[in-house]
N, C-alpha and C positions, 0 to 999 in steps of 0.2 A: 465522590464529588458530584452531587446532584445537579450542579449548575451545568455540567457538560452534557446537556440533553439536546434534543433536536432543535428546540427553540434557540438555545445558545448558538448553535452552529448556523442556523438560518439567519440569526441577527448578524453574525460575523460576515456572512456572505453578502447579505443585503446592504450592509453598511460599508462594505469594502475593506473591512478589517481582516485581510487575508494575507498576512506577511509571508505565509508558507507558499503562496501561489506564485510561482516564478514566471508564469505566462507562457510556458512552452513545456514540451515533454522533457523529463529529466534525462540528461545525457547518459548516465550509467545504464538506465533502463532501455533507452533507445539502442545503445550499443549491444546490450544483451539480446534484445528482441531481434536485432539484425542478424544474429548468429543462428537463429532457430529456423530450420528448414521446414519442419512439419507445422503448417499453419492450421491444421485441423484440431490441435490440442484445445482442451478446455482451460480457459484462463479467467481468473477473477482478480479484479482490482478493487479491494475494499477501501472505503474512505476515498473514493475516486475524485471527489471534489469537482473541479471544472473539467476534468477528463482529458487533459492533454495527452497523457500516455495512452488512454483508451482510444482517442482519435488517431494517434499515430499507429497503434497496433491494428486498428480496424482498417485503416487505409493501406496497411502493409499486408493485408490479407488474412488476418486472424479472425476466422468466422465464428469460433466458439468462445468469443470474448464476452464476459459479464462485468458490469460495473455496479457498484453498490455504494450508497451513501445514506447517512442518517437524516440529512437535510434534503428536502425536495428541490430547493432553489438551484444548487449546482447541477443537479440532474436535468432540470429544465433547461439550463444554459447549454448543457451538452446536447440535449435533444434538438435545441434550436440551431445547432450547427448543420442540421439536415444532411447527415452522412448516410442516411438509409439504414441506420442502426436498428436492429429488431427491438421493439419496446419490451418484449418479454425477457430480454437480457439486461434490462435496466431494473435494478432492485432498490426501492426506497424502503429501507428497513435498518434495524439495528443489526450490526455484524453478528452479534452473538445469537440472533434469532434466525440467521440465514442457514439454509441447507443446500447442499450441492456436492459435487464430486469433481475435483479439479486436478489437472496435470501441473498447473503453474499458478502461483499466487504472487502478484507483484506488490511490493511494499514501498510506498513513497509518502512519507509524512502522515501515515495513519497511526503507527505505533506511538509516535511522540504526541499525538493528540489525545490519547487515552489516559485516564487516571492511572498512575503507576501501580496502584493497587490491583489493576486488572491485567497486569502483564502475564501472570501465570495463566489466567483464563484465556488470554490471547493465544498463547502457545498451544493450549489444549484445543481451542477451537480451530486453529490453523491445522493441527494434526487431523482433526475430525473431517475437515473439508478437503484435505489432500488425498488423492489416490495413493496406493503404495508406489513408491518411486517418484511421486510428485515432489515439486520443489517450491520453496519460498525464495524469491530473489528480490533484493532491493537494497536500499540505503537506510541507515539508522544514524542519528546524531551520536557523535563520539565526543561529547562535551556536556558540561553542566551549564545551566542558565542561572543568572543572578536575579531571577524574578520568578514569581509563581506562574506556572504554565497554565494552559498550553502555549508553546510546545514544552514538553517535559524531556529533559536530557537524560544522559546515561553514558556508560563507558562500555567499550567492546568486551572487556572482561566480564561485566555483568551479563551481557547478552549471551556470551558463550556459556556461562554457568547456567543460565535459564534454559537456553534452547537445546543444549546437548542432552538434556533429560528426555527430549522428545524427537530430536532429529539428528541425523548425521551431518555435521557441519563440514561442508566441502570447501568453502572459501570464507575467510574472515580477515579482511585487510583494509588498511586505509584506502579510501576512495580516491583514486588518482584523477578521475575525470568529473569531479563535482563542479558545480557552477562556481565562479571565482569567489562569490560571497561566502561560500561554505567550504572552500578548499581547506583541508586540514582539520575539519570538524565533522567529517562523516566517515562511516565505515560501510564497506560493501560486503554483503554476505549472500552466500548461496547455501541453503539447507535442504536436505533431502529426507523425505519421509520413508526411511528404510528400516526403522525400528518397529517391532510389533508391539 
């Protein structure tokens, strides 16, 4: 889907057509971050958007945090928060062109924004970016949509079938602490890069 390019996402942000943007850090990711004691780990948030999770993680002491987005507009909004965030840890690029080595990658409405034809490529790239023992943690939609995406939906069974080829799935369960509007339609997953 060629239309899902950086111009498309910049238009969505500049015109306020950001239905995925809940206006604050996602509760499941906040709760997960709060359990991590080692704040020195390298963390990536791809498709970071307005960066609510990034702001929360940064203010919680995660110094090795990196944010990435295809569109410059949300990254500029994030920088405007003036959190003292290192500019070299802000990446304006295509996720598939990014290089790095991370202990943790947070997933929040990035997977569902991608053309479903790229889901296998997403899994391969995630594995490439994760250190051995590194984890992907986040929420995925556990529902189909009755319109052409994005967002693009899916089911937990599909995700398990895809990701178990690349990762050890530690947790895959209905998300109990979704925001009210998404309760019952999200799955929380933790996957570890333990396979060679």
